[in-house]
C-alpha positions as a LaTeX table, in Angstrom:
\begin{tabular}{lrrr}
\hline
Residue & $x$ (\AA) & $y$ (\AA) & $z$ (\AA) \\
\hline
Met1 & 19.88 & $-1.46$ & 7.07 \\
Ser2 & 18.32 & $-4.62$ & 8.47 \\
Leu3 & 15.55 & $-6.26$ & 6.50 \\
Met4 & 13.13 & $-5.82$ & 9.38 \\
Lys5 & 13.74 & $-2.07$ & 9.51 \\
Arg6 & 13.50 & $-1.88$ & 5.73 \\
Phe7 & 10.19 & $-3.76$ & 5.82 \\
Met8 & 8.80 & $-1.38$ & 8.44 \\
Leu9 & 9.85 & 1.65 & 6.37 \\
Asp10 & 8.45 & 0.15 & 3.16 \\
Thr11 & 5.16 & $-0.61$ & 4.90 \\
Ala12 & 4.91 & 2.89 & 6.36 \\
Glu13 & 5.55 & 4.53 & 2.99 \\
Leu14 & 3.11 & 2.27 & 1.14 \\
Val15 & 0.40 & 2.77 & 3.76 \\
Thr16 & 0.80 & 6.53 & 3.38 \\
Gln17 & 0.42 & 6.18 & $-0.38$ \\
Ala18 & $-2.68$ & 4.00 & 0.08 \\
Ala19 & $-4.28$ & 6.53 & 2.43 \\
His20 & $-3.64$ & 9.25 & $-0.12$ \\
Ala21 & $-5.12$ & 7.11 & $-2.90$ \\
Ala22 & $-8.25$ & 6.57 & $-0.81$ \\
Ser23 & $-8.73$ & 10.30 & $-0.41$ \\
Leu24 & $-8.74$ & 11.09 & $-4.12$ \\
Glu25 & $-11.93$ & 12.55 & $-5.55$ \\
Thr26 & $-12.93$ & 10.19 & $-8.37$ \\
Ser27 & $-12.92$ & 6.42 & $-8.62$ \\
Thr28 & $-10.68$ & 6.63 & $-11.70$ \\
Glu29 & $-8.09$ & 8.64 & $-9.80$ \\
Arg30 & $-8.28$ & 6.23 & $-6.86$ \\
Leu31 & $-7.88$ & 3.19 & $-9.12$ \\
Thr32 & $-4.89$ & 4.69 & $-10.92$ \\
Ala33 & $-3.21$ & 5.62 & $-7.65$ \\
Leu34 & $-3.95$ & 2.23 & $-6.07$ \\
Arg35 & $-2.51$ & 0.40 & $-9.09$ \\
Ala36 & 0.68 & 2.40 & $-8.66$ \\
Val37 & 0.81 & 1.47 & $-4.97$ \\
Phe38 & 0.34 & $-2.23$ & $-5.79$ \\
Gln39 & 3.09 & $-2.03$ & $-8.40$ \\
Asp40 & 5.34 & $-0.38$ & $-5.83$ \\
Cys41 & 4.55 & $-3.24$ & $-3.42$ \\
Gly42 & 5.83 & $-5.73$ & $-5.98$ \\
Glu43 & 8.95 & $-3.73$ & $-6.76$ \\
Arg44 & 9.83 & $-3.28$ & $-3.10$ \\
Ala45 & 9.16 & $-6.96$ & $-2.36$ \\
Asn46 & 11.88 & $-7.94$ & $-4.84$ \\
Ala47 & 14.49 & $-6.75$ & $-2.33$ \\
Tyr48 & 13.58 & $-9.56$ & 0.09 \\
His49 & 14.49 & $-13.24$ & 0.19 \\
Asp50 & 10.89 & $-14.37$ & $-0.48$ \\
Pro51 & 9.37 & $-11.67$ & $-2.71$ \\
Met52 & 5.99 & $-13.37$ & $-3.13$ \\
Phe53 & 5.46 & $-13.67$ & 0.62 \\
Val54 & 6.50 & $-10.07$ & 1.25 \\
Ala55 & 4.38 & $-8.81$ & $-1.65$ \\
Arg56 & 1.34 & $-10.52$ & $-0.13$ \\
Leu57 & 2.02 & $-8.92$ & 3.25 \\
Leu58 & 2.47 & $-5.47$ & 1.72 \\
Val59 & $-0.62$ & $-5.72$ & $-0.49$ \\
Lys60 & $-2.69$ & $-6.95$ & 2.47 \\
Glu61 & $-1.60$ & $-3.99$ & 4.60 \\
Val62 & $-2.17$ & $-1.50$ & 1.78 \\
Thr63 & $-5.61$ & $-2.93$ & 1.05 \\
Glu64 & $-6.69$ & $-2.79$ & 4.68 \\
Val65 & $-5.62$ & 0.84 & 5.02 \\
Phe66 & $-7.26$ & 1.83 & 1.73 \\
Arg67 & $-10.56$ & 0.18 & 2.71 \\
Ala68 & $-10.52$ & 1.72 & 6.19 \\
Glu69 & $-9.84$ & 5.19 & 4.79 \\
Arg70 & $-12.61$ & 4.88 & 2.21 \\
Lys71 & $-15.06$ & 3.70 & 4.87 \\
Glu72 & $-14.14$ & 6.61 & 7.09 \\
Leu73 & $-14.53$ & 9.13 & 4.28 \\
Arg74 & $-17.90$ & 7.72 & 3.21 \\
His75 & $-19.25$ & 7.97 & 6.75 \\
Ala76 & $-17.82$ & 11.40 & 7.48 \\
\hline
\end{tabular}
């Protein structure tokens, strides 16, 4: 599998996990789930040539999705 395809799949899976974390009922549950997503970002980034760069990209994407989902749920 090409690295670009792998990155797209990793991003899609992590974004799904972040959206789920945002939908959890309590802040403790959300924090625990989000920590796991961030850890997964780091582990997946290790498969790439520049893990720090990829980890930053993944965490940025996960954070944006998490924040957008929380905002949507608060205003729903």
